[in-house]
C-alpha positions in Angstrom: -51.9 354.1 -106.9 -51.5 352.8 -103.4 -54.8 354.5 -102.4 -56.7 352.1 -104.7 -55.8 349.2 -102.5 -57.0 348.3 -99.0 -53.9 348.5 -96.8 -54.6 347.3 -93.3 -52.2 347.6 -90.4 -52.0 345.3 -87.4 -50.5 346.6 -84.1 -50.0 344.1 -81.3 -50.3 345.9 -78.0 -48.6 344.7 -74.9 -47.0 347.1 -72.4 -47.0 349.9 -75.0 -49.3 352.4 -73.4 -46.8 355.2 -73.5 -46.1 354.9 -77.2 -49.3 353.6 -78.8 -51.0 357.0 -79.4 -47.9 358.4 -81.2 -47.6 355.3 -83.3 -51.2 355.5 -84.5 -51.0 359.3 -85.1 -48.2 358.7 -87.5 -50.2 356.3 -89.7 -50.3 357.6 -93.3 -53.7 358.6 -94.7 -53.7 355.8 -97.3 -53.9 353.2 -94.6 -57.4 351.8 -94.8 -57.8 350.0 -91.5 -55.8 349.9 -88.2 -56.3 346.8 -86.0 -55.0 347.4 -82.5 -54.8 344.1 -80.8 -54.7 344.3 -77.0 -53.1 341.0 -76.0 -54.4 341.0 -72.5 -52.1 343.9 -71.8 -51.6 344.6 -68.1 -51.5 348.3 -68.9 -54.9 348.1 -70.7 -53.4 349.6 -73.8 -56.6 348.9 -75.7 -58.9 350.8 -73.3 -56.4 353.6 -73.1 -56.4 353.9 -76.9 -60.2 353.6 -77.0 -60.6 356.6 -74.7 -58.0 358.8 -76.3 -58.4 358.1 -80.0 -60.9 359.4 -82.5 -59.4 357.9 -85.7 -62.3 356.1 -87.4 -59.9 353.6 -89.0 -59.0 352.1 -85.7 -60.6 348.8 -84.6 -59.6 347.5 -81.2 -59.4 343.7 -80.8 -59.2 342.3 -77.3 -57.6 338.9 -76.6 -59.1 337.4 -73.5 -55.7 335.9 -72.6 -52.1 336.7 -73.5 -51.3 334.8 -76.7 -47.9 336.4 -77.4 -47.0 338.6 -80.3 -47.8 335.9 -82.9 -51.2 335.3 -81.4 -52.0 339.0 -81.5 -50.8 339.4 -85.1 -52.8 336.4 -86.3 -55.9 337.8 -84.6 -55.3 340.9 -86.7 -54.6 338.9 -89.8 -57.9 337.0 -89.5 -59.8 340.3 -89.1 -58.1 341.8 -92.1 -58.9 338.7 -94.2 -62.5 338.7 -93.1 -63.0 342.4 -93.9 -61.3 342.2 -97.3 -57.9 343.8 -97.0 -55.5 343.5 -99.9 -52.3 343.7 -97.9 -51.8 343.5 -94.1 -48.8 345.3 -92.5 -47.6 344.5 -89.0 -46.2 347.4 -87.1 -45.1 347.1 -83.4 -46.6 349.4 -80.9 -43.4 350.4 -79.2 -42.5 353.1 -81.7 -39.4 351.4 -83.2 -40.9 351.1 -86.6 -41.5 354.2 -88.8 -45.0 354.1 -90.3 -43.8 356.3 -93.1 -42.1 353.2 -94.5 -45.4 351.4 -95.1 -45.4 352.6 -98.7 -42.0 351.0 -99.3 -42.9 347.7 -97.6 -46.1 347.2 -99.5 -44.7 348.2 -102.9 -43.2 344.7 -103.8 -46.5 343.1 -103.1 -48.7 345.5 -105.0 -46.4 345.4 -108.0 -46.5 341.6 -108.0 -42.8 341.1 -107.1 -43.4 339.5 -103.7 -46.0 337.8 -101.4 -44.4 338.8 -98.1 -42.0 341.6 -97.3 -40.0 342.0 -94.1 -37.7 344.7 -92.8 -33.9 344.3 -92.6 -32.2 346.5 -90.1 -28.7 345.2 -91.1 -28.7 346.6 -94.6 -27.3 350.1 -93.7 -24.0 349.4 -92.0 -23.8 353.0 -90.8 -27.0 352.7 -88.9 -26.6 349.3 -87.2 -24.2 350.8 -84.6 -27.4 352.2 -83.0 -28.5 348.6 -82.2 -27.6 347.3 -78.8 -24.6 344.8 -79.0 -26.5 341.9 -77.6 -29.2 342.3 -80.2 -26.7 342.6 -82.9 -24.9 339.3 -82.0 -28.2 337.5 -81.2 -29.8 338.5 -84.5 -26.7 337.4 -86.4 -26.9 333.9 -84.9 -30.6 333.6 -85.3 -30.4 334.8 -88.9 -28.0 331.9 -89.7 -30.3 329.4 -88.1 -33.3 330.9 -89.9 -31.7 330.5 -93.3 -31.4 326.8 -92.8 -34.9 326.2 -91.3 -36.9 328.5 -93.6 -35.1 328.0 -96.9 -34.9 331.7 -97.5 -31.2 332.0 -97.9 -31.2 335.6 -99.2 -33.0 337.0 -96.1 -31.5 338.4 -92.9 -32.8 339.8 -89.6 -35.5 337.1 -89.1 -36.8 338.6 -85.8 -37.6 341.8 -87.5 -41.4 342.3 -87.0 -42.0 345.0 -89.6 -43.7 342.9 -92.2 -46.4 343.0 -95.0 -48.3 340.1 -96.4 -50.7 339.7 -99.3 -54.0 338.4 -98.0 -54.0 336.0 -100.9 -51.1 334.2 -99.2 -52.4 334.8 -95.6 -55.5 332.9 -96.4 -53.4 329.8 -97.1 -51.5 329.9 -93.8 -52.4 327.3 -91.1 -52.9 329.8 -88.2 -53.5 327.0 -85.7 -50.0 325.6 -86.3 -47.9 328.7 -86.4 -45.9 329.5 -83.2 -47.8 332.2 -81.3 -45.0 333.8 -79.4 -41.5 335.2 -80.3 -40.8 332.5 -82.8 -43.7 333.7 -84.8 -41.7 335.8 -87.3 -39.4 332.9 -88.2 -42.1 330.2 -88.1 -44.2 332.1 -90.5 -41.3 332.2 -93.0 -41.1 328.4 -92.7 -44.8 328.1 -93.5 -44.4 330.6 -96.4 -41.7 328.4 -97.9 -43.9 325.4 -97.8 -46.4 327.5 -99.8 -43.6 328.5 -102.2 -44.3 332.2 -101.5 -41.9 334.9 -102.6 -40.3 336.7 -99.7 -38.0 339.8 -99.9 -36.2 342.0 -97.5 -36.8 345.7 -97.2 -33.9 347.9 -95.9 -35.0 349.9 -93.0 -33.6 351.8 -90.0 -34.9 351.0 -86.5 -35.6 353.7 -84.0 -34.3 353.1 -80.5 -35.4 355.3 -77.6 -36.2 354.4 -74.0 -38.6 351.6 -74.7 -37.9 348.2 -73.2 -37.9 345.1 -75.4 -39.9 342.1 -74.2 -37.7 339.8 -76.2 -34.6 338.6 -74.4 -32.5 336.8 -77.0 -30.3 335.2 -74.4 -33.3 333.4 -72.9 -34.9 332.2 -76.1 -31.9 331.1 -78.1 -32.1 327.5 -76.8 -35.8 327.3 -77.7 -35.2 328.9 -81.0 -32.4 326.4 -81.8 -34.7 323.4 -81.2 -37.5 324.9 -83.2 -35.2 325.7 -86.1 -33.9 322.1 -86.2 -37.5 320.9 -86.2 -38.6 323.2 -89.0 -35.5 322.3 -91.1 -36.4 318.6 -90.9 -40.0 319.3 -91.8 -39.1 321.6 -94.7 -36.7 319.0 -96.1 -39.2 316.2 -95.8 -42.0 318.3 -97.4 -40.0 319.8 -100.2 -37.6 317.0 -101.1 -39.5 313.8 -100.4 -43.3 314.4 -100.0 -43.8 317.1 -102.7 -41.0 316.3 -105.1 -37.8 314.4 -105.4 -34.5 315.4 -107.0 -30.8 314.6 -106.9 -30.6 316.7 -103.7 -33.0 314.2 -102.1 -30.2 311.7 -102.3 -27.3 314.0 -101.6 -28.4 315.0 -98.1 -29.0 311.6 -96.5 -26.0 310.1 -98.3 -23.8 312.9 -97.1 -25.0 312.6 -93.5 -24.6 308.8 -93.6 -21.0 309.0 -94.9 -20.0 311.6 -92.2 -21.5 309.5 -89.4 -19.9 306.3 -90.7 -16.5 308.0 -91.1 -16.8 309.7 -87.7 -17.7 306.4 -85.9 -14.9 304.5 -87.6 -12.3 307.2 -86.9 -13.3 307.5 -83.2 -13.3 303.8 -82.7 -9.8 303.4 -84.3 -8.5 306.3 -82.3 -9.9 304.8 -79.1 -8.3 301.4 -79.8 -5.0 303.0 -80.5 -5.2 305.1 -77.3 -5.9 302.1 -75.2 -2.7 300.3 -76.3 -0.7 303.5 -76.6 0.0 303.0 -80.3 0.0 305.6 -83.1 -2.9 305.2 -85.5 -1.6 304.2 -88.9 -1.9 306.8 -91.7 -4.0 304.4 -93.8 -6.5 304.1 -91.0 -6.7 307.8 -90.7 -7.3 308.1 -94.4 -10.1 305.4 -94.3 -11.9 307.5 -91.7 -11.3 310.9 -93.4 -12.4 309.8 -96.9 -16.1 309.1 -96.2 -16.2 312.3 -94.0 -14.8 314.4 -96.9 -17.1 312.8 -99.4 -20.1 313.3 -97.1 -19.2 317.0 -96.7 -19.2 317.3 -100.5 -22.6 315.8 -100.7 -24.0 318.0 -98.0 -22.5 321.1 -99.7 -24.1 320.0 -103.0 -27.5 319.8 -101.2 -27.1 323.2 -99.7 -26.1 324.7 -103.1 -29.3 323.2 -104.6 -31.4 324.4 -101.7 -30.0 328.0 -102.0 -30.8 328.0 -105.7 -34.4 326.8 -105.0 -35.5 329.9 -103.1 -38.9 330.9 -104.6 -38.5 333.8 -107.1 -41.8 333.9 -109.0 -45.0 334.9 -107.2 -48.1 332.6 -107.7 -50.4 334.9 -105.7 -51.8 338.0 -107.2 -53.1 340.8 -105.0 -55.7 342.0 -107.6 -55.9 342.9 -111.3 -55.7 346.6 -110.3 -52.1 346.4 -109.1 -50.8 349.6 -110.7 -48.8 350.9 -107.8 -46.4 353.7 -108.7 
């Protein structure tokens, strides 16, 4: 039963004074601990909750400076690990995440099917029309980039912060290296892939009311693009050269080399022909196109191998008493 496990909930609090009491009041009885992390909130959400709450499960953690959503969540993770939680769930304090779904999100972990579970607001096509258009487009773009950088090709909605993690896995995470702000949700997926943790999506519906999101996708997309590229390079190096080598370790660099060589040759021949006003011979075009096409085939072969290498078998066990039903 779920009640036989220590389920902790982390709630990062930043400008959520109006919603935080309602969020905590909706927490199911089987939740063992609730860590409310006041991330130097200008509304003093922590003090407000402290004065207006009597729930003995609530522990309020105060960050002396604003560390961002990632920094707040990691402060809660560390407290949960220290106090012996089995699973740690992250729920935002703005009321968009239904606490009633906690049983669903921890189920794959307690049953040994996953190490980390995250929400997916895109699963129910009838419900996503409630999502603002800019969020819909931005999340679609970020999801594609996240697949490449994290290696979890079967996941979507990477910025979704409704997550659950086994403390057995959380203990292995390098908290000092994980991005502490809005890139946190995606960066932790990259770190989990390095640990070969099993990650699954949980279909969920988001609740949108009059709350204002602090994340402006239009402002962070450039930063996210750079960090995704960085993590992709790191992941490929760690998994395909440092930890292990396979045919895919040869396919990717060879493919990129052929595409670059073909592109440089083709552009240089086109430039020479343009200078003298001549038509580029068909043979020259083919000489440029051939390495590019071969390179694309090698890159696609690498991606096919990478997609098939998504971790499927959990190496981390919550506890021998995992008899959730």
